[in-house]
C-alpha positions in Angstrom: -101.9 31.4 -6.2 -99.3 30.4 -8.7 -97.1 27.4 -7.7 -94.3 26.1 -9.8 -91.3 23.9 -9.4 -90.1 20.4 -10.0 -92.0 17.9 -8.1 -95.4 19.7 -8.1 -98.1 18.2 -10.2 -101.5 19.6 -10.9 -104.6 17.3 -11.1 -107.8 18.6 -12.4 -110.7 18.0 -10.1 -114.4 18.5 -10.4 -115.4 21.7 -12.2 -111.9 22.4 -13.5 -110.5 22.9 -10.0 -106.8 22.3 -9.9 -105.4 20.4 -7.0 -101.7 20.5 -6.4 -99.8 17.5 -5.1 -96.2 17.5 -3.9 -94.1 14.6 -4.7 -91.7 13.1 -2.1 -88.1 12.7 -3.0 -88.7 8.9 -3.2 -91.6 9.4 -5.6 -89.4 11.8 -7.8 -86.7 9.2 -8.0 -89.1 6.4 -8.9 -90.7 8.5 -11.6 -87.3 9.4 -13.0 -86.4 5.7 -13.0 -89.6 4.8 -14.8 -89.1 7.5 -17.4 -85.5 6.3 -18.0 -86.8 2.8 -18.4 -89.3 4.0 -21.0 -86.6 5.9 -22.9 -84.4 2.9 -22.9 -87.1 0.4 -24.0 -89.3 2.5 -26.4 -87.2 1.6 -29.4 -88.4 -2.0 -29.1 -92.0 -0.8 -29.9 -91.0 0.3 -33.4 -89.9 -1.6 -36.5 -86.1 -1.9 -36.9 -85.8 -0.2 -40.2 -89.1 1.7 -40.8 -89.6 2.9 -37.2 -93.4 2.3 -37.5 -95.1 1.8 -34.2 -96.3 -1.7 -33.1 -96.8 -3.2 -36.5 -95.3 -6.5 -35.5 -96.7 -8.7 -32.7 -93.4 -8.5 -30.7 -93.4 -4.7 -31.0 -97.0 -4.5 -29.9 -96.3 -6.8 -26.9 -93.4 -4.6 -25.8 -95.6 -1.5 -26.2 -98.3 -3.1 -24.0 -95.7 -3.7 -21.3 -94.6 -0.1 -21.5 -98.2 1.2 -21.5 -98.8 -0.8 -18.3 -95.6 0.5 -16.7 -96.5 4.1 -17.6 -100.1 3.8 -16.3 -99.0 2.1 -13.1 -96.5 4.9 -12.4 -98.7 7.9 -13.5 -96.5 8.8 -16.5 -98.6 11.3 -18.5 -99.4 10.9 -22.2 -97.4 14.1 -22.8 -94.3 12.5 -21.2 -94.7 9.4 -23.3 -95.1 11.6 -26.5 -91.8 13.4 -25.6 -90.0 10.2 -25.2 -91.3 8.9 -28.6 -90.4 12.2 -30.3 -86.9 12.1 -29.0 -86.4 8.5 -30.0 -87.6 9.1 -33.6 -85.8 12.4 -34.1 -82.5 10.8 -32.9 -83.2 8.0 -35.3 -83.1 10.5 -38.2 -86.7 10.6 -39.3 -88.4 13.6 -40.6 -91.1 15.6 -38.8 -94.0 14.1 -40.9 -93.0 10.5 -40.0 -92.5 11.5 -36.3 -95.9 13.1 -36.1 -97.6 10.2 -37.7 -96.0 7.7 -35.3 -96.7 9.9 -32.3 -100.4 10.0 -33.2 -100.4 6.2 -33.7 -98.6 5.6 -30.4 -100.7 8.2 -28.5 -103.9 6.4 -29.5 -102.4 3.2 -28.3 -101.0 4.6 -25.0 -104.4 6.4 -24.3 -106.2 3.0 -24.3 -107.0 1.3 -21.0 
């Protein structure tokens, strides 16, 4: 059975089995709010001029806060990567720099 639509999420179970979950309206709103918060605050995780991820202590501390927020609210690594890519492209950086920083940030956000 193929199920698609906003608010449905697949979670892989044992043996590759996909379990579908349906989000309530309240859960959708909360997730949207968290993603907006991440979009608003992600710039604080990068250097002001060079846009390199978490090289300064304050940038790293802000990144840790956002990682915790993302994990607590089941924001996927792909969603975080999209937010970072959008931020860096809007900042005018080339694809090479964007990909390097997405890799660095992905390694960071994938940590527990």
